[in-house]
Structures are given as C-alpha cells and as structure tokens.
C-alpha angles and dihedrals in degrees: 000000000000112000111259102213098063089051091050092048091050089047092053090049090051089047091056092049089060088068113092096220139032088241091059091047089055091048091051091052091048090051092051089049089052093052092044092059080094096212099105092238100102109147124152096250089059091063111107099190102049131033123250090245091052091054091046092053091046093053102036109029117015116103104236122137113258090182092056089051091053092047090052092052093048092048091058091044091054092047091052095044096045090050085065092056111108130190117268130039115017111258120230119259111199113217109192123193125196143146121233132182122228095207120223138173128209131030126312107186091158091064094063095242093305089130102073143139117273126162088359092302125111117213145070110319117209133181110217131199109209127187126212122188118159106305093345117107112183133175100212105179145335142202130203116241107223101191135247121002090023129092110301123235090263091050090049088049089056090054091049092052088056089062091067106105120234091242087068098041091049095046099047142038104249118220111186112206126190146140129255093289087069099041093093123138093240095051093045089051091051095046094049099029133069093293094073112345092213130136119256128209105180141160120247132190119261088238094064111121133223125224088257091059098255123126119236089241088068094061118101106182123080117225098020120148114248139171115228117211107265096023121103095198131057127260130193121239135213137141144221131217117228131186114235121171091341093309132106113240124193116224121187123223131191130199126200088204119073107255139153116264095250091049091053089049091051092050091044090058092053089071087077091069088087091060090064089050092052091050091050099045091048102041098034104028101032099237092158096046096087115134102167122139097221132061089234090055092051091046092052092046091054093048094049090048090053091047091050089054089052093048091053094047093047093050090049091050088051089057090052099232102113092134092067100038113176105183096202090052090044092054093047091048091051089051091053095045099041107027108024093145092057091048091049092048090051092050092048091052090053090048090052088063091050098047096082090051091046090052091051089054091053097258126127119205120209127172113209132180113228120221114236 
C-alpha cells in the first residue's frame, strides 16, 4: 500500500497553491492549525498567528476557488480509497446519510434565514453523506436544509448520492444506510432503480403500511419479504432495539437486498457510525463554531473543518494505531507532522509574553539551533 503521509503532505502543498497570494496561504495554514488544536473551541480570535480580521477576510471576501479546493480533496480521497481495492469480489462501501444540527443562539439575519428551528433545535441543519470503508471514515459532501417548501432531507440525499463518481460506484458494492427521514418511497426507488442501482438499508416508521393493509408494527418475523405501499418491488424487514431514557424502543429497518433478519439488524445498526463522526467533528474540530456574516464564509468554515478532520484521521492511519484512536492526540499529531512551523510560531509568541516574567524571576531564556 502507498504510504499515506507523503500523499497528505503533497495534498496540503497543492491546497496552498490554490491560494492567490502568499498571505492567503499563510492564513489557510493558520486556520488549519486552529482547527487542529483538537479542542472544539476554534474561533478566529483564538488564533495566535493571524488576526481575527485577517481570517474574516479570508473566509468571507477573498477570491479563492472553493470548488477547486473541494476537487483537490476528493481527488486524494479517491486515490486513497481505490488503493484499498483488491482483485476479486467487489468490497462493500457504506454510504451513510444523516441530518445534523449545528446549534446556534441569537439572530442571524445575514444568513438569509438558514438558521432556523427544526425538530425543536435552532441552528444550521445539514444533510451529510459519509463514507465508511474498512478503517476509512470520510465526509464526502453535504447540503443545507432550508426548511419548508424547499427540498426535503431525502431529496437533498438524492442530490448527494449523485455526487458519487462512477469510479466508486463501479468499483464497490454500494450500501446506502439512513434513518427514517430517508426511508421515503421516492428515495428508495431512486437508490434501487435505474438512477443509482445501489442497495438500501433504511429505517422506516412503525406506521408504514403494506400493500395488504397491515402495518409493519404487526409483523413478527425478522427477514420476511414484504411489499410496502407505493413500492413495486419487495423489501426485507427487520428491527433493532434501542435504549432511550431508560426504555427499549423498537425501530424498523428495511433492506432492498435479500438478507437474513439478523443481518439486516446488524447493518441497520451501522448507520449509527455517523453519530460518532458528528460528535467528533463538532467537539474536536469546531464544525459548529462558525460565526461568519456571509453564507460563503460559513460554507468555507464547514469545508475546512471537515478537511481538518480528514487530515487528523489520515495522519493517525499513517501511524498505524487506528484501533486506539484518540482524536485530540490525532489532531495534535497532524499539527506537528503537517504544520510544525505554525505550531513553533505560536509557541514563540506565547514565550514572548513569558520572557519578562522569566527575567523578573532571574531566568534568561535563549533559543538556540543545534547542529546535527
């Protein structure tokens, strides 16, 4: 397998070259260093190497190509994933869909009502497409849910699935996983039909009806073939039991691929992998900490947060310790490996503040470069 770190270093170098000026390159590095602090508290005024106003201009006003940045990220992702492809039977690529809320308080008139209340939570609501292959965990794309009379989460999910390149869909078996918000008739038709020709393993409400008039909650056998109202092909039903507030709750799952009941249940539970990702990218990589006054600024903040998550995970995979993944340590390690000069500059600035106090205590601080 090709070593990961050299590819990541080359990717970061290409990333920098997308910036029109050296000043913007430096700001990009400072932003990555801010995200890779790994504490989930990245806000521009915490940056020690660039001013808050410099970061604001970089995110909201400077003319650098966000699309080129995304294409560069996806190119590296494809190279890394396809390097895992072995001859023989196509491996399974899990494509997980979910909606998460980046919670906010206060008013945001500059974001054109994108910050709104949905499911009793106020914030920016985004539908994310997340890939899982072996030890790889990759946020591929996202769309903002804008509320009533706009595309629904399941319709946004359909658009996200279209962003998967043919080189992936032809090289892997695609299993699309999602909760009840994505178990709509239209999306199931598109996933299984001519639009995508993938397999779907999705949650459905216990009130969904079959063509014979029964509700799915009346069924007692896992894995049985059923016909949902509105679907012209069979699906296979099972369920999982979840603990909520000390109680066991039954959640139903369907598969468009014939599977045993226990297998459907096992795959249905794998949808929850994305919840761990949401927790990590928010609380370690500051996804929800955006404070920009333009939609472009927010969009760029979210993308750079996702990329920072990828940088940390790739460096940790390079070290070969994915079984004991500590995200704070992963972020700090990525910062040391990829941006040591930014880390050093930040440390020197902190030391500058301490030098007067050290002198008062009778200490003299001197930084010397050793000859090797």
